[in-house]
N, C-alpha and C positions, 0 to 999 in steps of 0.2 A: 504494500500500500504506500502510495506517495503522498506527501503533504499536499494539500490542495487549498487554494485561496479562491473564493467565489466573489466576483464583483457583479455589478448590474448586468453587464453584457459579456462577461468572459469568465473563464476558469483558468487559473494558472497552476500548473502541476510542476513541481520541482523535485529534484532528487539531489540532495547534497549541496544545494545552492542557497545562499542567503537572499532573503527577499528584502528590498529596501523598506524602511519603516513607513514612508509615506504611502507606499502601495498596500502595506499591511493595514494601515489605518482606514483605507477605502474599502476593505473587504471584510467579509465574515471569515471566520477562521475554520469553518467546516462546511461541507456540502457534498453533493453527489455529482459526479461527472458522468454524463450520459454518452458523449461522443468525443473522440479525440481525433483531430485532423493533423496530418503531417504536411507541413508546408514545404514545397520544393522551390528553391530559389537558385539563382545563378548571377554571375556578373556579365553584363553585355560587353561589347568590344571597347567601350569607353571606361570600364571599371565600375559602372553603375549597377546597383542591385536590381534584379528583375524577378518578379514573381512568376514562376512557371505554372504552378497549379497546386492543388491539395489532393491528398489521398487519405483513406481512413485506416490504412495499416502501414506499419514500418516496412514490411516486405514489399508492398506495392510501390512505396516511395523509392526504395532502393532499386527496384526494377526499372522505374522510370529514369532514374539517374544513370543506371548502367546502359540503358539504350541510348540516352543522350550523349554519353561519352564514347559511343561507337565501339564498345568492347565486344560487340557481337560479331564484328568482322563482316557484316553484310553490306557495308558501304564499299565503294570501289576503291581499290588500291592499285589499280592497273590503268596506265595511261597509254593511249596510242597517239603519237604526235607525228607531224610531218618530218621526214628526213631532211627537209630544207632547213631545219634548225641546227644541223651540223654540216660541216664541210664534207666534200667527197672523200678527202683524206681521212676524216674521222669515221666515215662510213666504212672505208676499206680497213681501217684499224679495228673496228668492231667485228667485221666479217672475219678477219684473221683470228681474232680472239675466239670467235664462235667455232672456228675449225680446230682450234688448239685448246688446251686446258688453260683457262684463265688463272693467273696467279692468285693464290689465296689472300694475299695482303690487299688485293684490290677491293674486296668486299662486294663484288658483283660477279655474275657469270653471264657471258654473252652466249646467245644461242640463235640458230637459224629457225625460221618458221617454214615448215614444209610447203612446197609449191607456191612460195612467195619470195619476193626479193626483200621483204621486211626482215629486220634483225631485232631480236628481243634481248632485254637485259633484265636479269633477276638481281635486284638490289638486296644486299644482306645487311643486317644489323641497323636498319633504319629506325628512327631518323638519324641522319648523320650530323647531329648536334654535338657540341663539345661534351655536354653532360652524358649523353648516351654512349658516345664512342669511348669516352674515358672509362665508363662502367664496363662496357663490353670488350673493348680491345686495348684499353690503356693508352689511347692516343687522342689527340685533338682533331677537330675537323680540318684544321689547317695542315696538320701533319699528314692526314690522309690525302689531301690535295697535293702536297709535295711528293708523296709516294706515287701518285698517278702521273704527275709531270715527269718525275724521275724515270718512269718506265716508258716515256715517249708518247703519252696520251695527248692528243691534240687539245688545245686549251678550250675550244668550243664544247668538246665532249666532257671535259672536266666540269665546266660550268653547268651544263644541262643535267648531268648525272647528280651533281651535288644539290642543285635546286630540287630535283625530283626526290632525292633521298631525304632532304630536309623537310619536304612535304609528306614524308612517310609513305611514299609510293613504293610498292614492292616489285612491280613488273612494269617496265617501260618498253614500248614497242616503237621503233622508228620505221615509218612506212611513207613512201612518196605519195600515196593516195590518202593519207590521213590528214585531218584538219591541221591548219596552222594555229598555234597558240598566240593570241594577241599579246603583244608586249615582249615576246621572246624573240631574240635576234634571229634574222634569216640570213642564209648564205646563198649567194647566186651560184649557179652551176659554173664550175671552172672550165 
């Protein structure tokens, strides 16, 4: 049983918390609670609190939060973008990696898509943020960039892969017939 304060339009149930004296003075010290609502809130992109909704059980509230956090994996983590976002040299580089074993320190594997000129990339240990990479690989994002450059990876490919990995993309497909992403640099055919 939790201590309960009943006011005119509310019931405050606390467990191990002190109630301010001015609130106690406005309330009766005992009563019956018939319904408990679990409020679900969040911060918007400006850091302002936003009320998402209410549920009548803790389990339901936790499920709503789980779904909103995309922990279900049902949202897309696969992007198909135009190969115009990388140079022909970068495309050849990926094709060579797809035909060979991609070095493990790259944190991605290139692969061919059957019956298509498209090349896929499976990104590993995303997102490639400093925090995540430090935890998983013991390196920073900049150190991984340096590793990629050191292995001769074209700069445009370094940039696109790191942007995708930072967005927590797991599979990236480069295809000439795929849409162009607005705002991402394009390379003219050489």
